[in-house]
PDB file of N, CA, C and O in Angstrom:
ATOM      1  N   UNK A   1       0.835  -1.175   0.000  1.00  0.00           N
ATOM      2  CA  UNK A   1       0.000   0.000   0.000  1.00  0.00           C
ATOM      3  C   UNK A   1       0.880   1.238   0.000  1.00  0.00           C
ATOM      4  O   UNK A   1       1.785   1.355   0.827  1.00  0.00           O
ATOM      5  N   UNK A   2       0.630   2.150  -0.904  1.00  0.00           N
ATOM      6  CA  UNK A   2       1.429   3.355  -1.033  1.00  0.00           C
ATOM      7  C   UNK A   2       0.970   4.420  -0.046  1.00  0.00           C
ATOM      8  O   UNK A   2      -0.227   4.583   0.189  1.00  0.00           O
ATOM      9  N   UNK A   3       1.921   5.140   0.528  1.00  0.00           N
ATOM     10  CA  UNK A   3       1.590   6.230   1.446  1.00  0.00           C
ATOM     11  C   UNK A   3       1.755   7.587   0.794  1.00  0.00           C
ATOM     12  O   UNK A   3       1.636   8.617   1.457  1.00  0.00           O
ATOM     13  N   UNK A   4       2.028   7.595  -0.493  1.00  0.00           N
ATOM     14  CA  UNK A   4       2.219   8.845  -1.212  1.00  0.00           C
ATOM     15  C   UNK A   4       0.873   9.418  -1.640  1.00  0.00           C
ATOM     16  O   UNK A   4       0.086   8.745  -2.306  1.00  0.00           O
ATOM     17  N   UNK A   5       0.616  10.660  -1.253  1.00  0.00           N
ATOM     18  CA  UNK A   5      -0.625  11.345  -1.648  1.00  0.00           C
ATOM     19  C   UNK A   5      -0.327  12.217  -2.859  1.00  0.00           C
ATOM     20  O   UNK A   5       0.809  12.635  -3.081  1.00  0.00           O
ATOM     21  N   UNK A   6      -1.352  12.478  -3.623  1.00  0.00           N
ATOM     22  CA  UNK A   6      -1.152  13.355  -4.765  1.00  0.00           C
ATOM     23  C   UNK A   6      -0.898  14.768  -4.281  1.00  0.00           C
ATOM     24  O   UNK A   6      -1.276  15.116  -3.162  1.00  0.00           O
ATOM     25  N   UNK A   7      -0.261  15.590  -5.108  1.00  0.00           N
ATOM     26  CA  UNK A   7       0.054  16.970  -4.766  1.00  0.00           C
ATOM     27  C   UNK A   7      -1.210  17.747  -4.452  1.00  0.00           C
ATOM     28  O   UNK A   7      -1.225  18.535  -3.507  1.00  0.00           O
ATOM     29  N   UNK A   8      -2.264  17.546  -5.217  1.00  0.00           N
ATOM     30  CA  UNK A   8      -3.516  18.261  -4.994  1.00  0.00           C
ATOM     31  C   UNK A   8      -4.087  17.921  -3.628  1.00  0.00           C
ATOM     32  O   UNK A   8      -4.557  18.811  -2.919  1.00  0.00           O
ATOM     33  N   UNK A   9      -4.056  16.651  -3.246  1.00  0.00           N
ATOM     34  CA  UNK A   9      -4.606  16.239  -1.963  1.00  0.00           C
ATOM     35  C   UNK A   9      -3.839  16.844  -0.796  1.00  0.00           C
ATOM     36  O   UNK A   9      -4.447  17.234   0.201  1.00  0.00           O
ATOM     37  N   UNK A  10      -2.519  16.928  -0.900  1.00  0.00           N
ATOM     38  CA  UNK A  10      -1.724  17.441   0.201  1.00  0.00           C
ATOM     39  C   UNK A  10      -1.854  18.947   0.339  1.00  0.00           C
ATOM     40  O   UNK A  10      -1.552  19.486   1.404  1.00  0.00           O
ATOM     41  N   UNK A  11      -2.289  19.636  -0.691  1.00  0.00           N
ATOM     42  CA  UNK A  11      -2.399  21.075  -0.645  1.00  0.00           C
ATOM     43  C   UNK A  11      -3.779  21.544  -0.185  1.00  0.00           C
ATOM     44  O   UNK A  11      -3.969  22.735   0.061  1.00  0.00           O
ATOM     45  N   UNK A  12      -4.733  20.644  -0.064  1.00  0.00           N
ATOM     46  CA  UNK A  12      -6.086  21.014   0.334  1.00  0.00           C
ATOM     47  C   UNK A  12      -6.292  20.700   1.808  1.00  0.00           C
ATOM     48  O   UNK A  12      -6.053  19.576   2.247  1.00  0.00           O
ATOM     49  N   UNK A  13      -6.738  21.699   2.575  1.00  0.00           N
ATOM     50  CA  UNK A  13      -7.002  21.449   3.993  1.00  0.00           C
ATOM     51  C   UNK A  13      -8.068  20.372   4.175  1.00  0.00           C
ATOM     52  O   UNK A  13      -9.044  20.327   3.426  1.00  0.00           O
ATOM     53  N   UNK A  14      -7.881  19.520   5.154  1.00  0.00           N
ATOM     54  CA  UNK A  14      -8.809  18.418   5.394  1.00  0.00           C
ATOM     55  C   UNK A  14     -10.168  18.894   5.879  1.00  0.00           C
ATOM     56  O   UNK A  14     -11.150  18.158   5.784  1.00  0.00           O
ATOM     57  N   UNK A  15     -10.239  20.119   6.401  1.00  0.00           N
ATOM     58  CA  UNK A  15     -11.494  20.624   6.951  1.00  0.00           C
ATOM     59  C   UNK A  15     -12.498  21.046   5.881  1.00  0.00           C
ATOM     60  O   UNK A  15     -13.659  21.307   6.196  1.00  0.00           O
ATOM     61  N   UNK A  16     -12.072  21.116   4.630  1.00  0.00           N
ATOM     62  CA  UNK A  16     -12.962  21.547   3.552  1.00  0.00           C
ATOM     63  C   UNK A  16     -13.856  20.408   3.071  1.00  0.00           C
ATOM     64  O   UNK A  16     -13.451  19.246   3.041  1.00  0.00           O
ATOM     65  N   UNK A  17     -15.070  20.770   2.702  1.00  0.00           N
ATOM     66  CA  UNK A  17     -15.956  19.800   2.073  1.00  0.00           C
ATOM     67  C   UNK A  17     -15.488  19.582   0.641  1.00  0.00           C
ATOM     68  O   UNK A  17     -14.593  20.277   0.159  1.00  0.00           O
ATOM     69  N   UNK A  18     -16.093  18.622  -0.030  1.00  0.00           N
ATOM     70  CA  UNK A  18     -15.725  18.339  -1.424  1.00  0.00           C
ATOM     71  C   UNK A  18     -15.984  19.557  -2.306  1.00  0.00           C
ATOM     72  O   UNK A  18     -15.154  19.885  -3.153  1.00  0.00           O
ATOM     73  N   UNK A  19     -17.109  20.230  -2.126  1.00  0.00           N
ATOM     74  CA  UNK A  19     -17.426  21.416  -2.927  1.00  0.00           C
ATOM     75  C   UNK A  19     -16.431  22.538  -2.660  1.00  0.00           C
ATOM     76  O   UNK A  19     -15.967  23.191  -3.595  1.00  0.00           O
ATOM     77  N   UNK A  20     -16.104  22.764  -1.405  1.00  0.00           N
ATOM     78  CA  UNK A  20     -15.152  23.811  -1.045  1.00  0.00           C
ATOM     79  C   UNK A  20     -13.773  23.522  -1.622  1.00  0.00           C
ATOM     80  O   UNK A  20     -13.091  24.428  -2.100  1.00  0.00           O
ATOM     81  N   UNK A  21     -13.367  22.268  -1.576  1.00  0.00           N
ATOM     82  CA  UNK A  21     -12.074  21.875  -2.136  1.00  0.00           C
ATOM     83  C   UNK A  21     -12.052  22.094  -3.645  1.00  0.00           C
ATOM     84  O   UNK A  21     -11.037  22.522  -4.193  1.00  0.00           O
ATOM     85  N   UNK A  22     -13.164  21.806  -4.322  1.00  0.00           N
ATOM     86  CA  UNK A  22     -13.234  22.034  -5.768  1.00  0.00           C
ATOM     87  C   UNK A  22     -13.135  23.516  -6.091  1.00  0.00           C
ATOM     88  O   UNK A  22     -12.453  23.899  -7.041  1.00  0.00           O
ATOM     89  N   UNK A  23     -13.807  24.350  -5.310  1.00  0.00           N
ATOM     90  CA  UNK A  23     -13.748  25.800  -5.535  1.00  0.00           C
ATOM     91  C   UNK A  23     -12.320  26.299  -5.323  1.00  0.00           C
ATOM     92  O   UNK A  23     -11.801  27.053  -6.146  1.00  0.00           O
ATOM     93  N   UNK A  24     -11.683  25.886  -4.231  1.00  0.00           N
ATOM     94  CA  UNK A  24     -10.318  26.322  -3.946  1.00  0.00           C
ATOM     95  C   UNK A  24      -9.354  25.875  -5.037  1.00  0.00           C
ATOM     96  O   UNK A  24      -8.507  26.658  -5.469  1.00  0.00           O
ATOM     97  N   UNK A  25      -9.468  24.644  -5.482  1.00  0.00           N
ATOM     98  CA  UNK A  25      -8.602  24.153  -6.565  1.00  0.00           C
ATOM     99  C   UNK A  25      -8.803  24.966  -7.841  1.00  0.00           C
ATOM    100  O   UNK A  25      -7.840  25.319  -8.521  1.00  0.00           O
ATOM    101  N   UNK A  26     -10.063  25.259  -8.157  1.00  0.00           N
ATOM    102  CA  UNK A  26     -10.385  26.054  -9.340  1.00  0.00           C
ATOM    103  C   UNK A  26      -9.724  27.430  -9.257  1.00  0.00           C
ATOM    104  O   UNK A  26      -9.109  27.885 -10.221  1.00  0.00           O
ATOM    105  N   UNK A  27      -9.850  28.086  -8.115  1.00  0.00           N
ATOM    106  CA  UNK A  27      -9.272  29.423  -7.952  1.00  0.00           C
ATOM    107  C   UNK A  27      -7.755  29.380  -7.986  1.00  0.00           C
ATOM    108  O   UNK A  27      -7.126  30.233  -8.611  1.00  0.00           O
ATOM    109  N   UNK A  28      -7.158  28.401  -7.324  1.00  0.00           N
ATOM    110  CA  UNK A  28      -5.696  28.270  -7.332  1.00  0.00           C
ATOM    111  C   UNK A  28      -5.163  28.060  -8.745  1.00  0.00           C
ATOM    112  O   UNK A  28      -4.154  28.652  -9.130  1.00  0.00           O
ATOM    113  N   UNK A  29      -5.838  27.223  -9.504  1.00  0.00           N
ATOM    114  CA  UNK A  29      -5.382  26.908 -10.855  1.00  0.00           C
ATOM    115  C   UNK A  29      -5.384  28.121 -11.770  1.00  0.00           C
ATOM    116  O   UNK A  29      -4.605  28.183 -12.721  1.00  0.00           O
ATOM    117  N   UNK A  30      -6.247  29.082 -11.492  1.00  0.00           N
ATOM    118  CA  UNK A  30      -6.407  30.230 -12.384  1.00  0.00           C
ATOM    119  C   UNK A  30      -5.903  31.551 -11.809  1.00  0.00           C
ATOM    120  O   UNK A  30      -5.902  32.558 -12.517  1.00  0.00           O
ATOM    121  N   UNK A  31      -5.478  31.579 -10.558  1.00  0.00           N
ATOM    122  CA  UNK A  31      -5.090  32.827  -9.891  1.00  0.00           C
ATOM    123  C   UNK A  31      -3.890  33.510 -10.544  1.00  0.00           C
ATOM    124  O   UNK A  31      -3.752  34.730 -10.445  1.00  0.00           O
ATOM    125  N   UNK A  32      -3.035  32.761 -11.197  1.00  0.00           N
ATOM    126  CA  UNK A  32      -1.865  33.362 -11.848  1.00  0.00           C
ATOM    127  C   UNK A  32      -2.233  34.124 -13.119  1.00  0.00           C
ATOM    128  O   UNK A  32      -1.518  35.043 -13.517  1.00  0.00           O
ATOM    129  N   UNK A  33      -3.326  33.756 -13.750  1.00  0.00           N
ATOM    130  CA  UNK A  33      -3.699  34.376 -15.024  1.00  0.00           C
ATOM    131  C   UNK A  33      -4.977  35.192 -14.964  1.00  0.00           C
ATOM    132  O   UNK A  33      -5.297  35.917 -15.906  1.00  0.00           O
ATOM    133  N   UNK A  34      -5.708  35.081 -13.868  1.00  0.00           N
ATOM    134  CA  UNK A  34      -6.985  35.784 -13.735  1.00  0.00           C
ATOM    135  C   UNK A  34      -7.092  36.303 -12.307  1.00  0.00           C
ATOM    136  O   UNK A  34      -6.691  35.616 -11.367  1.00  0.00           O
ATOM    137  N   UNK A  35      -7.635  37.518 -12.134  1.00  0.00           N
ATOM    138  CA  UNK A  35      -7.734  38.113 -10.808  1.00  0.00           C
ATOM    139  C   UNK A  35      -9.159  38.122 -10.280  1.00  0.00           C
ATOM    140  O   UNK A  35      -9.376  37.893  -9.090  1.00  0.00           O
ATOM    141  N   UNK A  36     -10.132  38.380 -11.142  1.00  0.00           N
ATOM    142  CA  UNK A  36     -11.516  38.532 -10.703  1.00  0.00           C
ATOM    143  C   UNK A  36     -12.364  37.355 -11.180  1.00  0.00           C
ATOM    144  O   UNK A  36     -12.276  36.933 -12.333  1.00  0.00           O
ATOM    145  N   UNK A  37     -13.182  36.838 -10.272  1.00  0.00           N
ATOM    146  CA  UNK A  37     -14.019  35.679 -10.560  1.00  0.00           C
ATOM    147  C   UNK A  37     -15.448  35.977 -10.129  1.00  0.00           C
ATOM    148  O   UNK A  37     -15.686  36.331  -8.974  1.00  0.00           O
ATOM    149  N   UNK A  38     -16.390  35.837 -11.036  1.00  0.00           N
ATOM    150  CA  UNK A  38     -17.806  35.976 -10.686  1.00  0.00           C
ATOM    151  C   UNK A  38     -18.316  34.626 -10.191  1.00  0.00           C
ATOM    152  O   UNK A  38     -17.995  33.577 -10.750  1.00  0.00           O
ATOM    153  N   UNK A  39     -19.117  34.682  -9.130  1.00  0.00           N
ATOM    154  CA  UNK A  39     -19.650  33.440  -8.555  1.00  0.00           C
ATOM    155  C   UNK A  39     -20.390  32.609  -9.593  1.00  0.00           C
ATOM    156  O   UNK A  39     -20.249  31.386  -9.626  1.00  0.00           O
ATOM    157  N   UNK A  40     -21.173  33.260 -10.436  1.00  0.00           N
ATOM    158  CA  UNK A  40     -21.966  32.498 -11.411  1.00  0.00           C
ATOM    159  C   UNK A  40     -21.080  31.818 -12.458  1.00  0.00           C
ATOM    160  O   UNK A  40     -21.424  30.745 -12.954  1.00  0.00           O
ATOM    161  N   UNK A  41     -19.947  32.431 -12.797  1.00  0.00           N
ATOM    162  CA  UNK A  41     -19.050  31.812 -13.784  1.00  0.00           C
ATOM    163  C   UNK A  41     -18.271  30.653 -13.163  1.00  0.00           C
ATOM    164  O   UNK A  41     -18.041  29.634 -13.815  1.00  0.00           O
ATOM    165  N   UNK A  42     -17.868  30.811 -11.905  1.00  0.00           N
ATOM    166  CA  UNK A  42     -17.226  29.697 -11.191  1.00  0.00           C
ATOM    167  C   UNK A  42     -18.225  28.546 -11.084  1.00  0.00           C
ATOM    168  O   UNK A  42     -17.883  27.385 -11.303  1.00  0.00           O
ATOM    169  N   UNK A  43     -19.457  28.891 -10.744  1.00  0.00           N
ATOM    170  CA  UNK A  43     -20.511  27.882 -10.607  1.00  0.00           C
ATOM    171  C   UNK A  43     -20.729  27.123 -11.911  1.00  0.00           C
ATOM    172  O   UNK A  43     -20.874  25.900 -11.906  1.00  0.00           O
ATOM    173  N   UNK A  44     -20.751  27.841 -13.016  1.00  0.00           N
ATOM    174  CA  UNK A  44     -20.928  27.189 -14.322  1.00  0.00           C
ATOM    175  C   UNK A  44     -19.800  26.202 -14.600  1.00  0.00           C
ATOM    176  O   UNK A  44     -20.042  25.104 -15.101  1.00  0.00           O
ATOM    177  N   UNK A  45     -18.579  26.588 -14.279  1.00  0.00           N
ATOM    178  CA  UNK A  45     -17.426  25.712 -14.530  1.00  0.00           C
ATOM    179  C   UNK A  45     -17.438  24.467 -13.645  1.00  0.00           C
ATOM    180  O   UNK A  45     -16.974  23.403 -14.053  1.00  0.00           O
ATOM    181  N   UNK A  46     -17.968  24.608 -12.436  1.00  0.00           N
ATOM    182  CA  UNK A  46     -17.919  23.512 -11.466  1.00  0.00           C
ATOM    183  C   UNK A  46     -19.248  22.782 -11.310  1.00  0.00           C
ATOM    184  O   UNK A  46     -19.406  21.954 -10.413  1.00  0.00           O
ATOM    185  N   UNK A  47     -20.196  23.090 -12.178  1.00  0.00           N
ATOM    186  CA  UNK A  47     -21.514  22.454 -12.136  1.00  0.00           C
ATOM    187  C   UNK A  47     -22.176  22.629 -10.761  1.00  0.00           C
ATOM    188  O   UNK A  47     -22.665  21.674 -10.157  1.00  0.00           O
ATOM    189  N   UNK A  48     -22.172  23.884 -10.291  1.00  0.00           N
ATOM    190  CA  UNK A  48     -22.820  24.271  -9.043  1.00  0.00           C
ATOM    191  C   UNK A  48     -23.698  25.476  -9.339  1.00  0.00           C
ATOM    192  O   UNK A  48     -23.714  25.982 -10.461  1.00  0.00           O
ATOM    193  N   UNK A  49     -24.425  25.930  -8.328  1.00  0.00           N
ATOM    194  CA  UNK A  49     -25.164  27.181  -8.465  1.00  0.00           C
ATOM    195  C   UNK A  49     -24.308  28.312  -7.892  1.00  0.00           C
ATOM    196  O   UNK A  49     -23.411  28.074  -7.083  1.00  0.00           O
ATOM    197  N   UNK A  50     -24.592  29.533  -8.317  1.00  0.00           N
ATOM    198  CA  UNK A  50     -23.864  30.688  -7.788  1.00  0.00           C
ATOM    199  C   UNK A  50     -24.072  30.799  -6.283  1.00  0.00           C
ATOM    200  O   UNK A  50     -23.174  31.220  -5.553  1.00  0.00           O
ATOM    201  N   UNK A  51     -25.246  30.425  -5.831  1.00  0.00           N
ATOM    202  CA  UNK A  51     -25.554  30.450  -4.401  1.00  0.00           C
ATOM    203  C   UNK A  51     -24.660  29.469  -3.636  1.00  0.00           C
ATOM    204  O   UNK A  51     -24.185  29.784  -2.545  1.00  0.00           O
ATOM    205  N   UNK A  52     -24.432  28.288  -4.204  1.00  0.00           N
ATOM    206  CA  UNK A  52     -23.549  27.301  -3.571  1.00  0.00           C
ATOM    207  C   UNK A  52     -22.125  27.835  -3.470  1.00  0.00           C
ATOM    208  O   UNK A  52     -21.465  27.676  -2.443  1.00  0.00           O
ATOM    209  N   UNK A  53     -21.657  28.466  -4.539  1.00  0.00           N
ATOM    210  CA  UNK A  53     -20.305  29.027  -4.529  1.00  0.00           C
ATOM    211  C   UNK A  53     -20.205  30.091  -3.440  1.00  0.00           C
ATOM    212  O   UNK A  53     -19.284  30.061  -2.623  1.00  0.00           O
ATOM    213  N   UNK A  54     -21.148  31.028  -3.425  1.00  0.00           N
ATOM    214  CA  UNK A  54     -21.120  32.093  -2.433  1.00  0.00           C
ATOM    215  C   UNK A  54     -21.206  31.576  -1.007  1.00  0.00           C
ATOM    216  O   UNK A  54     -20.526  32.089  -0.118  1.00  0.00           O
ATOM    217  N   UNK A  55     -22.032  30.569  -0.784  1.00  0.00           N
ATOM    218  CA  UNK A  55     -22.208  30.013   0.553  1.00  0.00           C
ATOM    219  C   UNK A  55     -20.952  29.306   1.056  1.00  0.00           C
ATOM    220  O   UNK A  55     -20.740  29.208   2.265  1.00  0.00           O
ATOM    221  N   UNK A  56     -20.128  28.821   0.150  1.00  0.00           N
ATOM    222  CA  UNK A  56     -18.922  28.086   0.533  1.00  0.00           C
ATOM    223  C   UNK A  56     -17.663  28.939   0.545  1.00  0.00           C
ATOM    224  O   UNK A  56     -16.620  28.489   1.020  1.00  0.00           O
ATOM    225  N   UNK A  57     -17.740  30.149   0.038  1.00  0.00           N
ATOM    226  CA  UNK A  57     -16.540  30.982  -0.072  1.00  0.00           C
ATOM    227  C   UNK A  57     -15.951  31.383   1.280  1.00  0.00           C
ATOM    228  O   UNK A  57     -14.737  31.560   1.382  1.00  0.00           O
ATOM    229  N   UNK A  58     -16.760  31.527   2.303  1.00  0.00           N
ATOM    230  CA  UNK A  58     -16.229  31.867   3.626  1.00  0.00           C
ATOM    231  C   UNK A  58     -15.240  30.824   4.119  1.00  0.00           C
ATOM    232  O   UNK A  58     -14.151  31.160   4.585  1.00  0.00           O
ATOM    233  N   UNK A  59     -15.617  29.578   4.015  1.00  0.00           N
ATOM    234  CA  UNK A  59     -14.732  28.485   4.430  1.00  0.00           C
ATOM    235  C   UNK A  59     -13.498  28.413   3.540  1.00  0.00           C
ATOM    236  O   UNK A  59     -12.399  28.134   4.017  1.00  0.00           O
ATOM    237  N   UNK A  60     -13.681  28.664   2.249  1.00  0.00           N
ATOM    238  CA  UNK A  60     -12.557  28.643   1.312  1.00  0.00           C
ATOM    239  C   UNK A  60     -11.578  29.775   1.658  1.00  0.00           C
ATOM    240  O   UNK A  60     -10.365  29.569   1.658  1.00  0.00           O
ATOM    241  N   UNK A  61     -12.107  30.967   1.952  1.00  0.00           N
ATOM    242  CA  UNK A  61     -11.257  32.101   2.328  1.00  0.00           C
ATOM    243  C   UNK A  61     -10.420  31.767   3.556  1.00  0.00           C
ATOM    244  O   UNK A  61      -9.224  32.058   3.587  1.00  0.00           O
ATOM    245  N   UNK A  62     -11.034  31.163   4.561  1.00  0.00           N
ATOM    246  CA  UNK A  62     -10.327  30.820   5.796  1.00  0.00           C
ATOM    247  C   UNK A  62      -9.270  29.744   5.586  1.00  0.00           C
ATOM    248  O   UNK A  62      -8.215  29.782   6.218  1.00  0.00           O
ATOM    249  N   UNK A  63      -9.539  28.797   4.716  1.00  0.00           N
ATOM    250  CA  UNK A  63      -8.639  27.664   4.512  1.00  0.00           C
ATOM    251  C   UNK A  63      -7.481  27.981   3.573  1.00  0.00           C
ATOM    252  O   UNK A  63      -6.419  27.365   3.669  1.00  0.00           O
ATOM    253  N   UNK A  64      -7.675  28.932   2.673  1.00  0.00           N
ATOM    254  CA  UNK A  64      -6.650  29.237   1.669  1.00  0.00           C
ATOM    255  C   UNK A  64      -5.478  29.963   2.319  1.00  0.00           C
ATOM    256  O   UNK A  64      -5.649  31.029   2.911  1.00  0.00           O
ATOM    257  N   UNK A  65      -4.296  29.383   2.206  1.00  0.00           N
ATOM    258  CA  UNK A  65      -3.105  30.031   2.755  1.00  0.00           C
ATOM    259  C   UNK A  65      -2.194  30.566   1.660  1.00  0.00           C
ATOM    260  O   UNK A  65      -1.345  31.419   1.918  1.00  0.00           O
ATOM    261  N   UNK A  66      -2.365  30.076   0.451  1.00  0.00           N
ATOM    262  CA  UNK A  66      -1.484  30.481  -0.637  1.00  0.00           C
ATOM    263  C   UNK A  66      -2.138  31.460  -1.601  1.00  0.00           C
ATOM    264  O   UNK A  66      -1.470  31.972  -2.499  1.00  0.00           O
ATOM    265  N   UNK A  67      -3.418  31.729  -1.436  1.00  0.00           N
ATOM    266  CA  UNK A  67      -4.118  32.742  -2.236  1.00  0.00           C
ATOM    267  C   UNK A  67      -4.967  33.594  -1.300  1.00  0.00           C
ATOM    268  O   UNK A  67      -5.496  33.110  -0.299  1.00  0.00           O
ATOM    269  N   UNK A  68      -5.085  34.872  -1.647  1.00  0.00           N
ATOM    270  CA  UNK A  68      -5.958  35.772  -0.904  1.00  0.00           C
ATOM    271  C   UNK A  68      -7.260  35.907  -1.671  1.00  0.00           C
ATOM    272  O   UNK A  68      -7.253  36.136  -2.881  1.00  0.00           O
ATOM    273  N   UNK A  69      -8.372  35.766  -0.975  1.00  0.00           N
ATOM    274  CA  UNK A  69      -9.691  35.847  -1.595  1.00  0.00           C
ATOM    275  C   UNK A  69     -10.465  36.941  -0.884  1.00  0.00           C
ATOM    276  O   UNK A  69     -10.617  36.920   0.338  1.00  0.00           O
ATOM    277  N   UNK A  70     -10.952  37.895  -1.664  1.00  0.00           N
ATOM    278  CA  UNK A  70     -11.672  39.033  -1.101  1.00  0.00           C
ATOM    279  C   UNK A  70     -12.943  39.290  -1.898  1.00  0.00           C
ATOM    280  O   UNK A  70     -12.924  39.318  -3.128  1.00  0.00           O
ATOM    281  N   UNK A  71     -14.046  39.477  -1.182  1.00  0.00           N
ATOM    282  CA  UNK A  71     -15.292  39.828  -1.856  1.00  0.00           C
ATOM    283  C   UNK A  71     -15.091  41.216  -2.441  1.00  0.00           C
ATOM    284  O   UNK A  71     -14.707  42.141  -1.727  1.00  0.00           O
ATOM    285  N   UNK A  72     -15.349  41.367  -3.736  1.00  0.00           N
ATOM    286  CA  UNK A  72     -14.963  42.580  -4.428  1.00  0.00           C
ATOM    287  C   UNK A  72     -16.145  43.412  -4.907  1.00  0.00           C
ATOM    288  O   UNK A  72     -16.150  44.625  -4.696  1.00  0.00           O
ATOM    289  N   UNK A  73     -17.118  42.826  -5.527  1.00  0.00           N
ATOM    290  CA  UNK A  73     -18.211  43.608  -6.084  1.00  0.00           C
ATOM    291  C   UNK A  73     -19.505  42.830  -6.138  1.00  0.00           C
ATOM    292  O   UNK A  73     -19.519  41.606  -6.010  1.00  0.00           O
ATOM    293  N   UNK A  74     -20.607  43.568  -6.332  1.00  0.00           N
ATOM    294  CA  UNK A  74     -21.926  42.945  -6.324  1.00  0.00           C
ATOM    295  C   UNK A  74     -22.735  43.187  -7.590  1.00  0.00           C
ATOM    296  O   UNK A  74     -23.800  42.591  -7.754  1.00  0.00           O
ATOM    297  N   UNK A  75     -22.271  44.031  -8.476  1.00  0.00           N
ATOM    298  CA  UNK A  75     -23.067  44.293  -9.683  1.00  0.00           C
ATOM    299  C   UNK A  75     -23.096  43.044 -10.551  1.00  0.00           C
ATOM    300  O   UNK A  75     -22.057  42.443 -10.824  1.00  0.00           O
ATOM    301  N   UNK A  76     -24.266  42.665 -10.971  1.00  0.00           N
ATOM    302  CA  UNK A  76     -24.456  41.448 -11.783  1.00  0.00           C
ATOM    303  C   UNK A  76     -23.943  40.208 -11.062  1.00  0.00           C
ATOM    304  O   UNK A  76     -23.414  39.299 -11.702  1.00  0.00           O
ATOM    305  N   UNK A  77     -24.089  40.157  -9.755  1.00  0.00           N
ATOM    306  CA  UNK A  77     -23.640  39.021  -8.984  1.00  0.00           C
ATOM    307  C   UNK A  77     -22.351  39.324  -8.244  1.00  0.00           C
ATOM    308  O   UNK A  77     -21.698  40.334  -8.508  1.00  0.00           O
ATOM    309  N   UNK A  78     -21.989  38.456  -7.326  1.00  0.00           N
ATOM    310  CA  UNK A  78     -20.808  38.674  -6.511  1.00  0.00           C
ATOM    311  C   UNK A  78     -19.547  38.370  -7.305  1.00  0.00           C
ATOM    312  O   UNK A  78     -19.469  37.367  -8.015  1.00  0.00           O
ATOM    313  N   UNK A  79     -18.562  39.251  -7.174  1.00  0.00           N
ATOM    314  CA  UNK A  79     -17.258  39.069  -7.789  1.00  0.00           C
ATOM    315  C   UNK A  79     -16.241  38.898  -6.666  1.00  0.00           C
ATOM    316  O   UNK A  79     -16.315  39.569  -5.637  1.00  0.00           O
ATOM    317  N   UNK A  80     -15.300  38.001  -6.877  1.00  0.00           N
ATOM    318  CA  UNK A  80     -14.244  37.737  -5.899  1.00  0.00           C
ATOM    319  C   UNK A  80     -12.905  38.101  -6.518  1.00  0.00           C
ATOM    320  O   UNK A  80     -12.626  37.741  -7.661  1.00  0.00           O
ATOM    321  N   UNK A  81     -12.066  38.823  -5.755  1.00  0.00           N
ATOM    322  CA  UNK A  81     -10.713  39.132  -6.190  1.00  0.00           C
ATOM    323  C   UNK A  81      -9.794  38.088  -5.569  1.00  0.00           C
ATOM    324  O   UNK A  81      -9.780  37.906  -4.352  1.00  0.00           O
ATOM    325  N   UNK A  82      -9.038  37.415  -6.402  1.00  0.00           N
ATOM    326  CA  UNK A  82      -8.146  36.338  -5.943  1.00  0.00           C
ATOM    327  C   UNK A  82      -6.728  36.678  -6.382  1.00  0.00           C
ATOM    328  O   UNK A  82      -6.465  36.887  -7.566  1.00  0.00           O
ATOM    329  N   UNK A  83      -5.821  36.730  -5.416  1.00  0.00           N
ATOM    330  CA  UNK A  83      -4.408  36.999  -5.731  1.00  0.00           C
ATOM    331  C   UNK A  83      -3.549  35.898  -5.142  1.00  0.00           C
ATOM    332  O   UNK A  83      -3.774  35.433  -4.025  1.00  0.00           O
ATOM    333  N   UNK A  84      -2.564  35.495  -5.919  1.00  0.00           N
ATOM    334  CA  UNK A  84      -1.669  34.410  -5.483  1.00  0.00           C
ATOM    335  C   UNK A  84      -0.459  34.982  -4.788  1.00  0.00           C
ATOM    336  O   UNK A  84       0.412  34.231  -4.348  1.00  0.00           O
TER     337      UNK A  84
END
């Protein structure tokens, strides 16, 4: 039995739910090339609702140590500023 975990697994806090981990991975993967993320667009990419993304962002913000996540704007839905 191997004790080696994948890089993605070791970088995700264990306290996150599956949805929260997916959101964090999505943001981390794109933070170098994109700064602003609308909840509805993240939701579309991850097959979630914008409400689900918004409801889980608090936990994602607290768990993320390598990216900063800040609620940025509300016009046409919530926008999040993510910096690596």
